[in-house]
C-alpha positions as CSV (number, residue, x, y, z in Angstrom):
1,M,42.6,10.5,73.8
2,D,41.9,8.9,70.7
3,H,38.5,9.0,69.3
4,V,37.5,5.4,67.7
5,A,35.3,5.5,64.7
6,P,32.1,3.3,65.8
7,R,32.4,-0.4,64.4
8,P,28.4,-1.7,63.4
9,A,26.7,-4.7,65.5
10,G,26.7,-7.8,63.1
11,F,23.6,-9.5,62.0
12,W,24.5,-12.7,64.8
13,I,25.6,-10.7,67.6
14,R,22.1,-8.5,67.0
15,L,20.4,-11.8,66.8
16,V,22.0,-13.6,70.3
17,A,20.8,-9.4,71.8
18,F,17.0,-10.1,70.7
19,G,17.0,-14.1,71.7
20,I,18.1,-12.7,75.5
21,D,16.0,-9.9,75.5
22,L,13.0,-12.1,74.5
23,L,13.7,-14.8,77.5
24,V,13.4,-11.2,79.6
25,I,10.0,-10.9,77.8
26,M,8.8,-14.2,78.4
27,A,9.8,-13.7,82.0
28,A,7.6,-10.8,82.2
29,Q,4.8,-13.0,80.3
30,F,5.1,-15.9,83.0
31,L,5.1,-13.3,85.9
32,L,2.1,-11.1,84.9
33,G,0.3,-14.6,84.3
34,F,1.2,-15.9,87.4
35,I,0.5,-12.4,89.4
36,A,-3.0,-12.1,87.8
37,A,-3.9,-15.9,88.2
38,R,-2.9,-15.5,92.2
39,R,-4.9,-12.5,92.1
40,W,-8.3,-13.6,90.3
41,G,-8.2,-17.4,90.8
42,M,-7.1,-20.5,88.8
43,D,-10.4,-20.5,87.3
44,A,-9.5,-17.1,85.5
45,E,-6.7,-18.7,83.7
46,R,-8.7,-20.8,81.8
47,S,-10.7,-17.5,80.3
48,I,-10.4,-16.2,76.9
49,T,-10.3,-12.6,78.5
50,F,-7.6,-13.5,80.9
51,Q,-5.6,-15.1,78.1
52,G,-6.5,-11.4,76.1
53,A,-5.2,-9.4,78.9
54,V,-1.7,-11.4,79.5
55,V,-1.3,-11.1,75.5
56,F,-1.9,-7.7,75.4
57,F,0.0,-6.5,78.5
58,T,3.0,-8.6,77.4
59,F,2.8,-7.0,73.7
60,L,2.8,-3.7,75.7
61,F,5.6,-4.5,77.4
62,A,7.3,-5.7,74.5
63,V,7.2,-2.9,72.8
64,L,7.6,-0.5,75.7
65,Y,10.6,-2.3,77.0
66,P,12.8,-1.8,74.2
67,T,11.5,2.0,73.2
68,V,12.3,3.1,77.3
69,L,15.6,1.3,77.2
70,H,16.9,2.6,73.7
71,T,15.7,6.2,74.7
72,L,17.4,6.6,78.1
73,A,20.5,4.3,77.6
74,G,20.7,2.9,74.1
75,Q,20.9,-0.9,75.3
76,T,18.4,-3.4,76.4
77,V,19.6,-6.2,78.4
78,G,20.2,-7.8,75.7
79,K,22.2,-5.5,74.1
80,L,24.3,-4.8,77.4
81,V,25.0,-8.7,77.4
82,M,26.3,-8.7,74.0
83,G,28.3,-5.2,73.9
84,A,25.8,-3.6,71.4
85,R,24.2,0.0,71.9
86,V,21.6,1.7,69.6
87,V,22.2,5.2,68.5
88,A,20.7,7.6,65.6
89,T,23.0,8.0,63.0
90,D,24.6,11.2,64.7
91,G,25.7,8.9,67.5
92,E,23.2,10.7,70.2
93,L,20.6,8.2,72.1
94,L,16.8,7.7,70.0
95,P,14.2,10.7,70.6
96,P,11.2,8.4,72.2
97,G,9.4,8.7,68.8
98,A,12.4,7.4,66.7
99,A,12.6,4.4,69.6
100,L,9.1,3.5,69.2
101,L,8.9,3.9,65.6
102,R,11.9,1.4,65.8
103,V,10.6,-1.1,67.9
104,L,7.2,-0.8,65.8
105,V,8.8,-1.4,62.5
106,H,10.9,-4.4,64.5
107,W,8.0,-6.5,65.3
108,V,6.2,-5.8,62.1
109,S,8.8,-6.9,59.9
110,L,9.4,-10.0,62.2
111,T,5.9,-10.9,62.0
112,F,4.5,-10.0,58.7
113,M,7.8,-10.3,56.2
114,L,8.9,-13.3,57.8
115,G,11.9,-11.3,59.5
116,L,13.1,-10.2,55.8
117,G,13.6,-6.5,57.3
118,H,16.2,-8.0,59.3
119,V,18.0,-10.0,57.1
120,L,19.1,-6.5,55.7
121,A,21.8,-5.9,58.5
122,G,23.2,-9.1,57.3
123,L,23.5,-7.9,53.6
124,R,24.0,-4.2,54.2
125,K,27.9,-3.0,54.7
126,D,26.8,-0.7,57.7
127,K,24.2,-3.4,59.4
128,R,21.5,-1.6,59.5
129,A,18.4,-3.2,59.0
130,L,15.0,-2.0,57.8
131,H,13.9,-0.7,61.2
132,D,16.9,1.1,61.6
133,L,16.7,2.5,58.3
134,L,13.2,3.9,58.9
135,A,13.9,5.0,62.5
136,G,17.2,6.8,61.6
137,S,19.1,4.5,63.8
138,R,22.0,2.0,63.8
139,V,23.4,-0.3,66.1
140,D,27.1,0.0,67.4
141,R,29.1,-2.6,69.0
142,L,30.7,-1.2,71.9
143,P,34.8,-1.2,72.3
144,R,36.2,-3.8,74.8
145,E,37.5,-1.7,78.1
146,R,41.5,-1.8,77.3
147,R,43.1,-4.1,79.8
148,P,46.9,-3.5,81.0
149,A,49.1,-5.3,78.8
150,S,50.7,-7.4,81.6
151,R,49.8,-8.0,84.8
152,P,51.2,-6.2,87.9
153,A,54.2,-8.2,89.9
154,P,52.5,-9.4,92.9
155,P,53.7,-8.6,96.1
156,P,57.2,-9.3,97.7
157,A,56.6,-12.4,100.2
158,A,57.0,-12.0,103.6
159,P,60.8,-12.7,104.8
160,S,61.0,-16.3,106.5
161,T,62.5,-16.8,109.7
162,P,64.4,-19.7,110.3
163,I,62.8,-22.2,112.7
164,V,65.3,-22.6,116.0
165,P,64.3,-25.5,118.2
166,S,63.3,-24.8,121.5
167,A,66.0,-25.5,124.6
168,T,62.9,-27.0,126.3
169,G,61.1,-29.0,123.4
170,P,62.0,-32.3,121.3
171,R,64.7,-32.0,118.8
172,P,64.5,-33.2,115.4
173,A,66.0,-36.6,114.7
174,L,69.2,-36.5,112.5
């Protein structure tokens, strides 16, 4: 079996994967708000405490979701869809501490540095962003599964039997 060197996932692949993950986070935030409103009533939805709790639990989910998935499988839903995988620089899965550091630096870079840490992924040859450099990670593009060069031939058709008119039935007109 030949070993193919991993290709780094580029900036745009990572951006689309992040967009998909944002949709997952937004869905979690909606569900948290919906469940809380059903549990404590619609009036609770207007309270500052309620809003703060939803923001806190959304942030907690936004940190735990990629941390856990990068530790267990190397992929969030977005990376799975885009065919990318986060690994340590040695190619193994990230340990939990490195995955958590990666996520925290990702959000700090995005929020307080206006995404400049992410722009590094577009500028560097190895496509590693600031959070990858600090956490000792990289994002690899997964190879597409090899497909056969040609499709297999269809099975042969069943032999056709000639239609013979019955002696008792009507005869076709000539």
